[in-house]
KETORLUM-276423 format. One line per field, with one value per residue (C-alpha): residue number from 1; residue in one letter; z, x, y. Coordinates in Angstrom, 2 decimals. Example, Ala and Ser with C-alpha at 12.3 -4.5 7.8 and 13.67 -1.06 7.14 Angstrom:
! KETORLUM-276423
num: [1;2]
residuo: [A;S]
Z: [7.80;7.14]
X: [12.30;13.67]
Y: [-4.50;-1.06]
! end
This chain:
! KETORLUM-276423
num: [1;2;3;4;5;6;7;8;9;10;11;12;13;14;15;16;17;18;19;20;21;22;23;24;25;26;27;28;29;30;31;32;33;34;35;36;37;38;39;40;41;42;43;44;45;46;47;48;49;50;51;52;53;54;55;56;57;58;59;60;61;62;63;64;65;66;67;68;69;70;71;72;73;74;75;76;77;78;79;80;81;82;83;84;85;86;87;88;89;90;91;92;93;94;95;96;97;98;99;100;101;102;103;104;105;106;107;108;109;110;111;112;113;114;115;116;117;118;119;120;121;122;123;124;125;126;127;128;129;130;131;132;133;134;135;136;137;138;139;140;141;142;143;144;145;146;147;148;149;150;151;152;153;154;155;156;157;158;159;160;161;162;163;164;165;166;167;168;169;170;171;172;173;174;175;176;177;178;179;180;181;182;183;184;185;186;187;188;189;190;191;192;193;194;195;196;197;198;199;200;201;202;203;204;205;206;207;208;209;210;211;212;213;214;215;216;217;218;219;220;221;222;223;224;225;226;227;228;229;230;231;232;233;234;235;236;237;238;239;240;241;242;243;244;245;246;247;248;249;250;251;252;253;254;255;256;257;258;259;260;261;262;263;264;265;266;267;268;269;270;271;272;273;274;275;276;277;278;279;280;281;282;283;284;285;286;287;288;289;290;291;292;293;294;295;296;297;298;299;300;301;302;303;304;305;306;307;308;309;310;311;312;313;314;315;316;317;318;319;320;321;322;323;324;325;326;327;328;329;330;331;332;333;334;335;336;337;338;339;340;341;342;343;344;345;346;347;348;349;350;351;352;353;354;355;356;357;358;359;360;361;362;363;364;365;366;367;368;369;370;371;372;373;374;375;376;377;378;379;380;381;382;383;384;385;386;387;388;389;390;391;392;393;394;395;396;397;398;399;400;401;402;403;404;405;406;407;408;409;410;411;412;413;414;415;416;417;418;419;420;421;422;423;424;425;426;427;428;429;430;431;432;433;434;435;436;437;438;439;440;441;442;443;444;445;446;447;448;449;450;451;452;453;454;455;456;457;458;459;460;461;462;463;464;465;466;467;468;469;470;471;472;473;474;475;476;477;478;479;480;481;482;483;484;485;486;487;488;489;490;491;492;493;494;495;496;497;498;499;500;501;502;503;504;505;506;507;508;509;510;511;512;513;514;515;516;517;518;519;520;521;522;523;524;525;526;527;528;529;530;531;532;533;534;535;536;537;538;539;540;541;542;543;544;545;546;547;548;549;550;551;552;553;554;555;556;557;558;559;560;561;562;563;564;565;566;567;568;569;570;571;572;573;574;575;576;577;578;579;580;581;582;583;584;585;586;587;588;589;590;591;592;593;594;595;596;597;598;599;600;601;602;603;604;605;606;607;608;609;610;611;612;613;614;615;616;617]
residuo: [M;S;A;L;V;L;C;L;A;L;A;P;A;P;A;M;A;L;E;I;F;G;I;T;L;F;E;S;E;E;D;E;A;P;V;V;D;P;L;A;Y;S;V;T;F;D;T;S;D;A;S;D;D;L;S;A;S;L;R;A;A;S;T;L;L;A;D;E;E;R;P;V;S;G;S;L;G;L;I;S;K;A;R;T;E;R;E;L;L;V;A;T;L;Y;E;N;A;R;Y;D;G;T;V;E;I;A;I;A;G;R;P;I;D;D;I;P;P;D;A;E;F;S;G;E;P;V;P;V;S;V;T;I;R;P;G;Q;V;F;R;L;G;D;I;D;V;R;G;D;T;G;G;I;A;P;A;R;F;E;L;M;P;G;G;P;A;G;S;T;V;I;L;A;A;E;R;G;M;V;R;E;L;R;N;Q;G;H;P;L;A;R;I;A;D;R;E;I;V;A;D;H;N;T;G;L;L;D;V;T;L;V;L;E;A;G;P;V;A;P;F;G;R;T;S;V;E;G;T;E;K;V;D;R;D;F;T;A;Y;M;A;G;I;E;P;G;S;T;Y;S;P;Q;E;L;E;D;A;R;E;R;L;L;A;L;E;V;F;D;S;V;A;V;S;E;G;E;A;L;D;A;D;G;T;L;P;V;D;V;V;V;S;E;R;K;H;R;Y;L;G;I;G;A;T;F;S;N;T;E;G;A;G;V;E;G;Y;W;G;H;R;N;L;F;G;K;A;E;K;L;R;V;E;G;S;I;S;R;I;G;D;T;S;R;F;G;Q;L;D;Y;N;A;A;L;L;F;E;K;P;G;V;L;G;P;P;S;R;F;T;A;N;L;K;A;A;F;E;H;P;D;A;F;D;R;N;S;V;K;G;G;V;G;L;A;Y;E;L;S;K;T;Q;S;V;S;G;E;L;A;L;D;Y;S;K;I;Q;D;S;F;G;T;N;R;H;L;I;G;S;V;P;L;Q;Y;V;F;D;N;R;D;N;R;L;D;P;K;S;G;F;R;L;M;A;Y;V;E;P;A;H;D;F;L;N;S;T;S;F;V;K;V;K;G;E;A;S;A;Y;R;A;L;D;E;A;K;R;F;V;A;A;G;R;V;A;A;G;A;I;Y;G;A;T;L;A;Q;V;P;A;D;R;R;F;Y;S;G;G;G;G;S;V;R;G;Y;G;Y;Q;D;I;G;P;V;D;A;T;G;M;P;T;G;G;L;S;F;F;E;V;S;A;E;M;R;I;Q;I;T;D;S;F;G;I;V;P;F;I;D;G;G;T;V;S;A;T;S;T;P;D;F;S;T;M;R;F;G;A;G;L;G;V;R;Y;L;T;P;F;G;P;L;R;V;D;V;G;V;P;L;D;R;R;P;G;D;P;D;F;G;I;Y;A;G;I;G;Q;S;F]
Z: [-13.28;-10.33;-7.65;-4.41;-2.65;0.34;2.28;4.96;6.79;7.94;11.44;14.32;16.52;19.60;20.00;18.92;17.74;14.48;14.05;10.75;10.40;13.85;14.65;16.79;15.75;17.42;20.74;23.69;26.69;30.11;32.52;35.49;38.81;41.04;43.88;47.41;49.72;47.23;48.64;46.58;46.70;45.45;44.96;45.42;43.59;44.33;42.76;44.09;42.37;40.12;36.01;33.88;32.51;35.86;36.98;33.96;34.62;38.45;37.18;34.82;37.54;39.92;40.12;42.69;39.86;36.82;38.81;40.70;39.25;40.35;43.65;46.07;48.29;51.85;53.74;53.89;49.79;50.05;52.58;50.64;47.69;48.84;49.96;46.54;45.26;47.77;46.32;42.78;43.41;45.19;42.35;39.63;41.76;41.83;37.66;37.89;39.52;42.75;45.67;48.46;47.01;49.66;49.03;51.40;51.23;53.53;53.79;55.38;56.47;58.41;57.06;55.75;58.47;61.29;59.80;61.64;59.38;60.97;60.36;58.99;56.56;56.76;54.11;50.42;48.38;50.91;50.50;49.33;49.45;47.58;47.98;46.25;46.96;44.27;45.34;43.93;40.71;41.63;39.19;39.31;41.49;42.39;40.15;41.50;39.37;41.16;40.93;37.77;35.24;32.33;31.04;31.25;31.17;33.40;30.76;27.89;30.08;30.68;34.26;34.59;37.00;36.56;34.38;34.75;37.91;37.44;38.85;35.29;34.27;36.71;36.20;32.60;33.36;35.41;32.85;30.31;32.01;32.80;29.40;28.28;30.76;29.26;25.74;26.81;27.90;31.54;31.93;35.54;35.64;38.05;40.27;43.33;45.26;44.97;47.03;46.19;48.55;47.87;49.17;49.80;50.30;46.78;45.25;44.05;43.97;44.60;43.09;43.95;41.80;42.53;39.61;40.01;36.30;37.27;34.87;31.27;30.20;27.36;26.28;27.32;26.94;25.33;27.15;25.43;26.84;25.32;22.17;21.42;17.63;16.64;17.47;20.64;19.44;16.03;17.99;19.97;16.85;15.33;17.97;16.66;19.90;19.69;23.16;24.18;21.90;24.35;25.85;23.96;24.68;20.90;20.22;22.52;20.21;17.21;18.31;19.16;15.82;14.18;15.74;15.24;11.56;11.44;11.71;13.98;16.99;18.42;21.03;21.95;24.86;24.60;27.79;30.00;33.15;36.36;37.32;35.62;35.62;36.79;34.06;34.01;31.24;30.76;29.96;27.75;28.37;25.23;26.17;23.05;22.15;19.17;16.76;14.49;11.91;9.26;7.56;4.54;2.85;0.27;-1.41;-4.31;-6.33;-8.59;-11.48;-13.75;-16.61;-15.84;-14.12;-11.24;-9.83;-6.74;-4.93;-2.84;-0.43;1.60;3.81;6.56;8.68;10.21;7.86;9.25;12.68;11.84;10.60;6.88;5.10;2.50;0.38;-2.41;-4.27;-7.12;-8.69;-11.44;-12.86;-15.75;-14.83;-16.40;-18.28;-20.80;-21.23;-22.76;-20.03;-22.38;-21.93;-18.41;-16.42;-14.29;-12.19;-9.57;-7.45;-4.99;-2.79;-0.08;2.21;4.61;7.11;8.75;5.85;6.19;9.34;10.92;8.79;5.64;4.06;1.13;-1.29;-4.25;-6.16;-9.20;-11.08;-13.75;-15.62;-18.05;-18.92;-21.32;-20.56;-23.25;-24.47;-24.90;-24.39;-22.49;-20.98;-18.82;-16.49;-14.22;-11.55;-9.05;-6.30;-4.38;-1.41;0.57;3.01;5.76;5.83;8.66;9.87;6.86;4.15;2.44;-0.98;-2.50;-5.57;-7.61;-10.29;-12.60;-15.55;-17.64;-20.21;-22.21;-25.22;-25.78;-28.36;-29.12;-31.65;-32.74;-33.48;-31.77;-30.01;-27.44;-24.67;-22.58;-20.56;-17.91;-15.69;-12.50;-10.52;-8.20;-5.93;-3.31;-0.85;1.49;4.01;6.98;6.77;10.34;8.93;5.97;5.54;6.55;6.93;7.94;7.69;5.99;2.97;0.80;-2.12;-4.42;-7.21;-9.41;-12.30;-14.08;-17.00;-18.97;-22.05;-24.11;-25.15;-28.08;-29.78;-28.84;-27.62;-24.34;-22.31;-19.16;-17.13;-14.88;-12.46;-9.84;-7.32;-4.65;-2.14;0.54;3.55;5.80;8.38;8.17;11.38;15.04;15.55;11.61;11.00;7.40;5.51;2.37;0.13;-3.07;-5.11;-8.24;-10.47;-13.86;-15.61;-19.05;-20.87;-22.91;-25.52;-27.49;-29.60;-28.58;-30.49;-29.31;-25.53;-24.27;-23.75;-20.04;-19.50;-20.99;-19.25;-18.87;-16.99;-15.89;-13.40;-9.76;-8.97;-11.36;-12.78;-11.54;-13.66;-16.80;-17.51;-16.82;-19.41;-21.16;-20.83;-23.76;-27.27;-29.11;-32.28;-35.26;-33.46;-30.71;-28.62;-25.95;-27.03;-23.94;-23.91;-23.13;-20.61;-18.70;-16.07;-13.09;-10.90;-8.04;-5.10;-2.42;0.72;3.28;5.65;8.60;9.44;12.57;14.24;11.87;8.61;6.19;2.64;0.09;-2.82;-5.56;-8.74;-10.80;-14.09;-16.35;-19.51;-21.76;-24.63;-27.28;-26.81;-24.08;-23.06;-21.90;-24.19;-21.49;-24.25;-23.87;-19.87;-18.91;-16.07;-13.56;-10.50;-8.13;-4.29;-2.15;1.34;4.32;6.74;9.33;11.24;13.70;10.79;8.24;6.37;4.10;0.72;-1.86;-4.63;-7.56;-10.33;-13.61;-16.34;-16.66;-20.63;-21.55;-25.10;-27.12;-25.49;-21.86;-18.99;-17.51;-14.12;-12.45;-8.55;-6.78;-3.32;-1.12;1.84;3.09;1.45;-2.31;-1.98]
X: [-0.81;0.47;-1.75;-1.49;-4.84;-5.61;-9.02;-9.78;-12.98;-13.39;-14.98;-14.25;-11.07;-9.79;-7.83;-3.97;-4.68;-5.18;-6.93;-6.54;-7.55;-7.80;-4.28;-3.87;-1.21;0.42;-1.71;-0.17;0.40;-1.02;1.44;1.24;-0.12;2.66;3.55;2.78;5.55;8.01;10.13;12.95;13.33;15.94;15.05;17.16;15.04;16.29;14.38;16.95;16.81;13.82;14.12;14.72;11.25;9.30;12.04;11.01;7.46;8.11;10.19;7.11;4.84;6.82;5.69;8.30;10.82;8.72;8.49;12.13;12.77;9.51;9.29;6.14;3.92;5.82;6.61;3.25;2.98;5.83;4.58;1.44;3.43;5.17;2.28;0.39;3.70;3.73;0.13;1.09;4.05;2.16;-0.72;2.55;3.57;0.21;-0.05;3.07;1.76;4.00;1.81;4.27;6.50;6.96;7.57;9.35;9.70;11.61;12.17;15.39;16.03;12.58;10.01;6.69;4.72;6.39;6.31;3.21;1.45;2.94;6.20;9.01;11.90;14.79;17.54;17.29;16.81;14.96;16.25;13.55;14.54;12.38;13.43;11.32;11.70;9.24;8.82;7.96;5.76;2.54;0.23;-3.27;-4.54;-8.16;-10.63;-14.39;-16.86;-20.14;-23.80;-25.37;-22.92;-24.78;-22.87;-19.82;-16.48;-13.89;-10.81;-12.45;-11.20;-7.68;-9.01;-7.27;-5.15;-1.53;-2.02;-0.85;-2.19;-1.31;-3.94;-4.96;-5.81;-8.29;-9.83;-10.01;-11.62;-14.38;-14.87;-15.35;-17.70;-20.24;-19.80;-20.99;-23.77;-24.97;-24.57;-27.23;-29.50;-28.92;-27.90;-27.70;-24.97;-22.41;-19.46;-21.49;-18.74;-14.76;-12.09;-8.86;-6.25;-2.39;-0.91;2.93;4.28;2.80;3.07;-0.53;-3.39;-7.00;-9.75;-13.63;-15.70;-19.59;-21.49;-25.13;-26.89;-30.01;-33.16;-33.23;-34.73;-36.15;-35.43;-38.00;-38.13;-35.16;-34.61;-32.30;-30.49;-28.35;-30.16;-30.88;-31.54;-32.02;-35.30;-35.17;-38.01;-35.97;-32.76;-34.47;-36.22;-32.65;-30.76;-33.10;-33.29;-37.07;-38.95;-39.55;-36.47;-34.05;-31.08;-27.99;-24.79;-24.37;-27.29;-26.30;-23.24;-24.86;-26.80;-24.29;-22.75;-25.78;-26.27;-22.32;-23.10;-25.89;-22.67;-24.65;-23.30;-19.59;-20.36;-22.55;-23.08;-25.45;-25.93;-28.60;-30.19;-29.00;-32.10;-35.35;-38.22;-41.55;-42.79;-39.74;-38.11;-34.74;-34.71;-31.81;-30.34;-28.92;-26.41;-25.30;-23.29;-24.19;-21.94;-22.09;-24.81;-23.37;-20.08;-17.77;-14.75;-12.11;-9.85;-7.29;-5.71;-2.57;-1.72;1.67;-0.83;-4.23;-3.32;-4.73;-7.94;-10.26;-13.35;-15.64;-18.76;-21.08;-23.76;-25.87;-26.12;-29.30;-31.51;-34.71;-34.03;-34.15;-30.16;-31.31;-27.92;-27.89;-24.55;-24.05;-20.33;-18.69;-15.37;-13.00;-9.90;-7.64;-6.30;-2.92;-3.69;-5.18;-5.27;-8.87;-11.65;-13.91;-11.74;-11.58;-13.90;-16.74;-18.54;-21.48;-24.02;-26.91;-26.88;-29.73;-29.77;-32.67;-32.11;-34.81;-37.27;-37.93;-36.24;-33.35;-30.93;-32.34;-31.83;-33.08;-30.77;-31.59;-29.21;-28.77;-25.66;-24.03;-20.80;-19.13;-15.70;-12.94;-10.81;-8.59;-11.14;-14.38;-15.82;-19.22;-22.09;-24.47;-27.45;-28.20;-30.47;-31.45;-33.41;-32.53;-32.47;-29.76;-30.13;-27.86;-28.88;-26.35;-23.06;-21.31;-23.76;-25.42;-27.68;-28.98;-30.73;-31.40;-33.76;-31.72;-32.14;-29.11;-29.02;-25.98;-24.11;-20.88;-18.32;-15.85;-14.14;-17.90;-18.74;-21.38;-24.24;-27.20;-28.43;-31.20;-30.54;-32.70;-31.02;-31.44;-28.16;-28.36;-25.27;-24.50;-21.61;-20.07;-17.38;-16.09;-12.71;-11.13;-10.30;-11.81;-9.08;-6.01;-7.39;-5.35;-7.68;-11.00;-12.15;-14.76;-16.91;-18.96;-21.26;-23.30;-25.60;-27.23;-29.63;-30.06;-32.08;-31.32;-34.67;-33.01;-31.23;-33.47;-30.80;-30.44;-27.85;-26.74;-23.48;-22.14;-19.23;-17.59;-14.60;-13.11;-10.30;-8.55;-6.08;-4.19;-1.55;1.43;2.77;1.32;1.95;0.63;3.41;3.49;-0.03;-0.64;-3.27;-4.86;-7.73;-9.24;-12.20;-13.99;-16.65;-18.70;-21.41;-23.86;-26.61;-25.19;-21.67;-18.85;-20.41;-23.67;-22.85;-22.09;-18.45;-18.90;-20.52;-17.81;-14.85;-11.40;-8.12;-4.63;-3.89;-4.13;-7.32;-6.51;-2.85;-0.42;2.53;0.33;-1.82;-5.55;-7.48;-4.25;-4.90;-7.42;-8.31;-7.63;-8.81;-6.82;-5.63;-4.42;-7.19;-8.74;-12.15;-12.79;-14.13;-16.88;-15.07;-12.27;-10.07;-7.70;-5.54;-3.40;-1.29;0.84;2.90;2.42;5.50;4.98;8.60;7.98;4.88;4.25;5.97;5.62;6.42;4.30;6.06;3.19;2.35;-0.76;-2.21;-5.11;-6.72;-9.69;-11.45;-13.69;-15.77;-17.62;-14.92;-11.73;-8.78;-5.81;-3.28;-3.13;-2.56;-0.28;1.70;3.13;4.93;6.26;6.84;4.76;5.24;2.44;2.56;0.34;-1.77;-4.87;-7.51;-5.60;-2.76;-1.07;0.12;2.03;2.93;5.34;4.88;6.31;4.90;6.84;5.69;5.99;4.76;5.05;3.51;3.17;4.70;8.06;6.45;3.18;3.10;-0.33;-1.33;-4.12;-5.70;-6.43;-4.54;-4.95;-7.84]
Y: [-14.53;-13.54;-11.76;-10.17;-9.08;-6.51;-5.98;-3.84;-3.81;-0.35;-0.07;2.26;1.36;2.22;4.98;4.41;0.69;-0.44;-3.87;-5.73;-9.47;-9.85;-8.65;-5.74;-3.06;-0.06;-0.86;1.09;-0.95;0.19;0.33;-1.99;-1.03;-0.24;-2.80;-1.64;-1.96;-3.80;-6.80;-8.55;-12.18;-14.76;-18.89;-21.55;-24.66;-28.14;-30.93;-33.85;-36.74;-35.95;-36.87;-34.26;-34.26;-33.92;-31.17;-29.23;-29.96;-28.39;-25.55;-24.74;-24.90;-22.43;-19.09;-17.89;-18.74;-17.20;-13.70;-14.02;-10.41;-8.85;-7.65;-8.97;-6.77;-6.88;-9.72;-11.02;-11.36;-13.52;-15.51;-16.01;-16.49;-19.15;-21.19;-20.85;-22.28;-25.24;-26.07;-25.93;-27.92;-30.52;-30.85;-31.60;-34.07;-35.76;-34.76;-37.06;-39.61;-38.88;-39.17;-39.86;-36.43;-33.64;-29.90;-28.20;-24.01;-21.87;-18.33;-16.89;-20.54;-20.51;-23.27;-21.71;-23.57;-22.17;-18.71;-16.17;-14.00;-10.83;-11.85;-9.33;-10.02;-7.43;-7.49;-7.78;-10.00;-12.25;-15.75;-18.47;-22.07;-25.00;-28.50;-31.18;-34.88;-36.64;-40.09;-43.12;-43.48;-44.67;-46.94;-47.67;-50.56;-51.46;-49.96;-49.60;-47.88;-48.11;-46.33;-45.52;-46.72;-46.85;-49.65;-47.74;-49.93;-47.73;-49.22;-47.34;-44.10;-45.54;-46.49;-50.59;-52.13;-51.14;-48.06;-44.55;-43.15;-39.52;-37.43;-35.55;-39.53;-39.98;-36.58;-37.18;-40.37;-38.87;-36.12;-39.00;-40.93;-37.74;-37.11;-40.45;-40.41;-37.01;-38.12;-40.82;-38.44;-37.55;-33.74;-33.98;-36.64;-36.19;-37.83;-38.50;-39.52;-40.29;-42.09;-42.40;-44.42;-44.14;-47.36;-46.37;-49.50;-51.00;-47.88;-48.65;-46.13;-47.69;-45.52;-45.70;-43.62;-43.48;-42.05;-40.53;-40.36;-38.37;-38.43;-38.86;-35.34;-33.76;-30.44;-27.58;-23.59;-21.83;-18.58;-15.54;-12.69;-10.22;-9.41;-5.91;-5.43;-8.96;-10.26;-12.40;-14.98;-15.45;-16.18;-18.89;-20.29;-20.53;-22.20;-24.95;-27.02;-28.72;-28.83;-32.46;-34.22;-35.89;-33.82;-34.12;-31.92;-32.32;-30.40;-27.40;-27.24;-27.33;-24.50;-22.22;-22.65;-22.24;-18.82;-18.03;-18.63;-16.10;-13.58;-11.20;-12.20;-11.47;-14.11;-16.95;-19.38;-22.21;-24.09;-26.39;-25.22;-26.53;-27.92;-29.11;-27.53;-28.34;-30.21;-32.36;-30.79;-29.09;-25.41;-23.90;-20.98;-18.73;-15.64;-13.67;-10.53;-8.72;-7.41;-4.48;-4.73;-2.35;-2.74;-1.44;-2.33;-2.04;-4.01;-3.98;-6.47;-6.81;-9.08;-9.20;-10.20;-8.37;-5.71;-4.10;-3.75;-2.09;-3.31;-2.04;-3.30;-2.25;-4.62;-5.04;-8.21;-7.66;-5.95;-6.43;-7.71;-11.51;-12.08;-10.82;-9.98;-7.31;-6.75;-4.00;-4.85;-3.55;-3.89;-2.61;-4.58;-4.85;-1.10;-0.84;-3.98;-1.90;1.96;2.03;2.74;0.49;-2.33;-2.34;-5.20;-3.63;-6.12;-5.01;-7.15;-6.97;-10.12;-11.02;-13.54;-14.92;-17.52;-19.92;-20.16;-23.78;-24.24;-23.31;-25.29;-23.03;-20.11;-18.19;-16.15;-13.70;-11.91;-9.51;-9.34;-7.09;-7.29;-5.88;-8.01;-8.48;-11.80;-13.05;-15.42;-13.22;-9.72;-9.80;-7.56;-9.38;-8.89;-11.68;-12.45;-15.57;-16.94;-19.82;-22.08;-23.79;-26.43;-28.22;-31.77;-32.29;-30.95;-32.07;-32.40;-29.19;-28.98;-25.54;-24.85;-21.80;-20.38;-18.01;-15.91;-14.60;-12.02;-11.42;-10.14;-12.02;-11.69;-14.32;-16.65;-17.46;-14.03;-11.68;-13.66;-12.57;-14.85;-15.25;-18.32;-19.75;-22.57;-24.30;-25.04;-27.51;-28.42;-31.28;-31.13;-33.29;-31.62;-33.03;-30.90;-30.05;-26.59;-24.57;-22.37;-24.56;-28.25;-31.22;-34.23;-34.96;-34.41;-32.49;-33.65;-31.26;-32.43;-29.86;-30.37;-27.15;-27.70;-24.76;-23.50;-20.51;-18.81;-16.59;-19.57;-22.26;-24.44;-26.53;-28.15;-29.66;-28.74;-31.11;-30.72;-32.63;-31.88;-33.95;-32.80;-35.04;-33.80;-36.42;-35.26;-37.52;-37.05;-36.72;-32.98;-32.16;-30.35;-32.54;-32.43;-34.04;-33.10;-33.65;-32.58;-33.59;-32.01;-32.92;-31.48;-31.84;-30.11;-32.07;-31.20;-28.39;-27.23;-25.55;-22.87;-23.08;-22.71;-19.22;-18.49;-17.76;-21.13;-23.13;-24.48;-22.72;-23.76;-22.51;-19.93;-19.63;-21.80;-24.45;-25.11;-22.84;-21.50;-21.02;-17.95;-17.27;-19.10;-20.26;-24.13;-25.76;-25.07;-21.91;-20.31;-19.06;-15.92;-18.01;-16.74;-19.66;-20.71;-22.56;-26.35;-28.47;-30.72;-30.22;-32.55;-30.89;-32.58;-31.03;-32.67;-30.68;-31.49;-28.77;-28.46;-26.39;-25.16;-22.95;-22.18;-19.29;-20.38;-23.35;-24.31;-26.10;-28.31;-28.62;-30.07;-29.29;-30.65;-29.87;-30.19;-28.97;-30.32;-29.17;-32.16;-33.35;-35.83;-34.66;-35.50;-36.59;-36.35;-32.38;-32.43;-29.51;-29.74;-26.98;-27.02;-24.92;-23.66;-22.04;-20.27;-19.83;-17.47;-18.84;-16.31;-17.19;-16.27;-19.03;-18.73;-16.24;-18.07;-16.79;-19.58;-19.43;-22.07;-22.56;-24.32;-27.96;-27.82;-24.55;-23.47;-19.67;-17.49;-19.21;-17.21;-18.10;-18.31;-17.05;-15.85;-16.13;-14.76;-15.23;-16.17;-19.66;-22.83;-23.08;-25.96]
! end
């Protein structure tokens, strides 16, 4: 199967600009403000005996070099720029542990310290010389951290005698030690005093820091600013910061992520107060900016084996003022694959979600779906409804459950049957991937069980499924990422004919074994049509190679089998392999994969092309 998907969200946009997937196209550039009394200059930049790396750092920090083609605003503008330049270059020397280095800047042959503010320079371009003598590389000498240390060892933060003495190392250590105290429940922790002494004779830098932890404080009231149509008290409730609980920076970050996940805010800032309230508690300030609550979208798909499709949806993100979501969607597919309107696939759905029903980590869901479909394995007319509850146990673990009722009429290899199935799908997910659309580390585990009963046919069965995927970067820059996926499932308690065709397992295509057609792997009937199976097993491996900042390639291999029994038959495994390309964007990679079947049978395609947003798994 090959597929290409395009979705556009319709919303008001600025004049002369088009925004698709967060990328702004055709945006007119505003003219830069004209420079008053423009004065051109030229720069001579001498880094003396600095190393290549240090010289490159100094040149990168120089605004005189970066802006050499842009005139400054008069003589005063050139003097001001030169003075700022010296500060930037000295800071760069300190970052590289060069504490006895010097920076000399002259304009028209005169040192900038000797030039009065009202000086005027004639002749253009005005010559500017920058001379840098980097000096020696310092190392850390005596380290003395005193005050409310909270058991902090300076060596944990790279502060140790003989260690690197760059200013960034010291500042990072300060931030790390303050962060450690804050993690211990001290919201007002700070560096109370700092003394840095550079001994030019020994090349050592002695560091003395005084930490002030402040009191351990509990969280207090949560105040909210910026809400318009979203209920303010509900926003504070969904932040989920319990008054009386001990202060924790992680709690603030979790609150921010929880509010962003409501999808009703463009931006969320959660911060602690600068001082304790009179009762000794720490107030929390939440500042939000609301996004548009109504949205409308259209989409299109194309497949060389299944034809084209169109879809549309309308949604509201804040139906009753407490981030309730309502979405209405519909689609038509197999256009071109069949000339009969009655053989097209139609789907419609009404989806509702209400967050915070059993605390901030919970959400209630309800859905009503209708389908009229004709895949190769069966024809189906169905109406399904369900209500459910999802709960986040932690940032990496979630559980969900649903009560569902599904009425369907299905025609397949076993004839035409009607079903009324009540089921209780239950799911557990562990997910610690660093990125959902383009993971480079971590793994995801999913366990699914669904007991079901067919009231019209007096049949009960249980469907179980599991999936695991893992990701590991092979180099420090994370340009080579190995990814693997394994999935398996089985149905117990009923025969293949008793289980409705739409609940059996199928394999083949873009979501499983690339190179094969959709549902083409597994048992078939006497006419060669897929019947689905009572068990399946799939495995995939990829090497994701980033070639440039915006382009990558992905060689891959997939395997899968579907069996008519509740135990997978590994002797019927089918394998596909191929190569994908990735165009890397801020919202995730755009992917196109080309796969071929390694053990092609009569009727299998020569190759399959698959496209989408995000990695394949």
